[in-house]
N, C-alpha and C positions, 0 to 999 in steps of 0.2 A: 694537963691537957693532952690529948692523944694528938697524933699528927694529922689525922684525919678531921677531927673536930677543928684542929686549927687553920688547917685550909679551907674547910667550910667556912668558919667565921671571917677569914679573910677574904673570901671571895663574896659572900655577903656583904661586907663593909664597902669593898670598890666597886658591888654592884649599885648600892644605895648610894654611893657618892658620885658616881655617874649618872645615874637618874636625876640627883639634884641640879649637879652642875646643867645637865642638859634640859632640866627645867628651866634652872634660871637662864639659860643660854636662848631659850625659846621663848621668853616672857620680854627679852629687851626689846623694847622697841625700837624702830629706825627712826629716822629724823623727820619724816612725813606723817609716821604715827604720832609720834609727840607732839609733833605744833598744830595736830588735827583738834587738840583740845582748846588751842586759843581760836578757833574757828568758830564766828557768828552765824548763829542760824538765821537764813533768811526770813523776813516776815511774809505776810499774807501781801500779793501783789495789790497795792492801791489803784484806783481807777486814775487812770491818764499815766501811767507810770509803763515802762517798756515792758514786763512781764506781763502786764496787765493788757496789753495791746497785742502780743506775741507769743502763739504756743509753741515753745522751742524744745527739740530733743536733748534730753540729758547726755551730755557727753563723758561716759566712762574714761576709765585710763585704758581699758582695751580699747574702745571706738578710736581714742587716740592713736594708739600704735598701730592701728591697722590703717589709718589715713596717711592718703601720700601727700607730703608736706614739704617744705624746703626746711633746710638746716644748715648750718655753718658747717663748712669744710674747706680743708686746706686752699689758701687761695682766694677765698669766697666766705670771708666771714668779719667784714666790717659793716656796720651800721651808718650810714650816712644820712645827716641831715641837709635839707636843700631849702634854705631860705629865700621867698620869691615877695617882693615887695620893696617899700621904704621903710627902714627900722629907724627908731631914734635909740639913744643910748642905752634907754633901760630895758627896750624890747631886745636888743641885742644880748644884753646880759641874761635875759629870760632864754633866749637860746641856747646861750652858753652852760647855763646851769640846767637846762634840760639836757643837752650834750653829756654833761657831766652825771645828771641822773640815771640815764638809757645805759651807759657805761658800765654801771653798777649794778643797774636791775637786770641787765640781761650777761654782763659779765664778760663783752664783746668790745672789740675796739670801737669807738664811736668819733666820727669825724664831722665836721661842719664843710659842706661845698660854699664855695664863692656866690655871692647874694646875685639872682638873677631879679631883672627891674619888671615892673607891672607892665609895662609895653609888649612883653610876651604874650599878653593875654589878647587876642583880636576882639573887635567889638562884637561878634556875634555870638561869643560866650559871656557877656556883660549883659547884668540888668539892675535897673534901682529897686530895691528892697522897698517892703511896704512901710518902712520906717523911713527910708528917703536916702539909703546908703548905697553903695555900690556892692554888687556882689558877683563872684565866678563861680562857673559852672565847676564842680567838683570833677567829675567825670574828665572834662576836658585837660585838667592839671594832670590827673594820673596817665591818659593814653597818650598825649600829645607833647608832654614836658618830661615827665616823671620816668616812664617805660623806657623813651628815647634816649635820655640821660644819665641813665642807672650804671655806676663806673663797675668795671669787670670784676674786681674784688667784693663788690656789694653782696651780702645777704638779704639786705631791707635798705630800701630808701625811702625816707619821711618828708615830705614836702611840708614847710611852715609858712603858711600867708598871716598878711596882715589885714588881707582883704577877706570880707564874709564870704562863706561858701554855701553853695545850695545844689542840691543833686538832681533834682527836675523843675519843671515849670512849676507842678502843683504843690510843691515842698516850700515853706517856708525859707529854711535855713537848714545844714546840717554841720554839726562839731569837726566831725571827720568821716572821711571814705577811704577804703582800700581795695586795692586788686590782689589778694591773698596769693593767687597762683605765681603772677610776677614779681612778688616781693616790693610791691610800692603802695604808699599810702600819702596821705595828705591832710592836714589840719588847719584849721583857722585860730589864730588868737585874738580873735576881734569880739568875738562875746564872753571871753575868758576875762574881760576888762570892762565890759560894757562899752566896748569901741575907746577907750582911754585907759592907758597903763599908767599907774602913778605911784609913788613910793606907797600910798595907803592900801594900794589894792594889789601889790605887786604878789606878795605871797598866795594870795587868794588864786590869783590868773597863774602863777608858777604851778601850785599843785594841780588845777585843772588841767593846764598842759602837759605835766608830766603822767597824770592818770590817762589822759585821750591817747598819747604819744605812746604807752607802754601797752595800753589796750590793744591799740590798731596793730601794733608789731606783733603782740601776742596772738593775734589772729593770723599774722601771714606765717606765724611759725606752727599754725595747726591747732590752736587753742578755741575753741567754740566759745559763745556765752555761756558762763559758770551759772547753773543753776544749784550748785553744792553749798555754797555759804556765801555771806557777805563779803565781796570780792571785788578785785580791780578790773576784773574779766565780765562783771554783770553787765547785761545792757543799759544804756541810757537813753532817756529821751528829752531830757532839759538840766539847764543846770545844777536846780535843787537837789535833781535825783545823783547828777555827778557828783556833788559836794556831799553826798549822802554816803556814798561808797567810798572804801578804803582805798590808798595807793597801794594797801598790801594784797598779794593774791594768797589765796587760800589755801591750806595744805595741798588738795587734788591739782590745782592749776601750778603750783610749784614744783610738785612731781613731775606733771607734765613735761613743763619747761626744762628741769634738769636731766631729762630723757634727752632731752634733743642738744641740750649744751650742757657738757659735764663739768659744773662748777662745784667749788667748795662752799656750800650752804654756811658755814661759820664765816667763811671769808667775807661772802655777799652781805650776810645781814649786819656785821661790822661796820662794812663801807657803808650800807644804807644808815645805821645809825648815826655815824658821822655826819654825813649829808643832811638829815634831817636835824641833828643839833645843830649844824652851822647855820640853815636857815629858819631855824625857831619852827621848825613842823613839829609843835608836840605829840600831837593825837597820832600823827606816824609814827614819831620817835616811840612814844610808848608800846605801840603793836608791835613794832621791830622788837623792842627790847622783851616783851613776852616771849617772842619765838626765840631770842637766843638765851633768855632762862631755861629752856628747854633743854637746850644743849649742854648745860653744865653738869 
């Protein structure tokens, strides 16, 4: 073979090799593209559901990036929980596990503040529900308690009450409410256990609490109600609807969250797996393992 033919053959070989390598590199999916195959498509909204009653805008990743939102920053990167009320030992355990979960879910330091008593609520923000139990005006908790008590190093502050909440006179109740610009929110554990937390309904109540808490804090970080897939960020208007949604964030909402909080997805998934295993939350465990399998 002449030197010219040899050089041409070598050039052709290396060019082909480069194209193949580039093609393989191009075809390799990132984490969010990989776990997107685990997303469950949303079904048609049913009468009475959140999506049936609300016509919402689909928040794309580009929309999210343009949004002015709070982000963790040095010296302001801790999530705080503020219990308000009189809690028994089982309820204290539920709050402690919620703290543990949120630390894993958001990959941020999470702390519980000393409990505030129910006497902090003046009479004007209390009412009796149609069922006869006491309720607290949710907006008062945000504006007159949480915003004023938010620690300087807090990126988010989540109040947890044992009293039921209502948002305005014409509404029966609300699971949670948040002021996203101020980075504060509140949720009530009352309805998660039908007013009485027991060993038999503990896991159901805990799962509801971690879903609503992570949902509201997700809003604080700028993530809108999810219209992409079955997701913890889906809107919810009832306990059956809350129960039907997973604690898992879909691939798009995970991507949004990770763009604001630069965590290691594999570390987060392994820690979520450990939490769900320990609490015997088997459905959530299975969903987490499916995402982990995409990393293998």
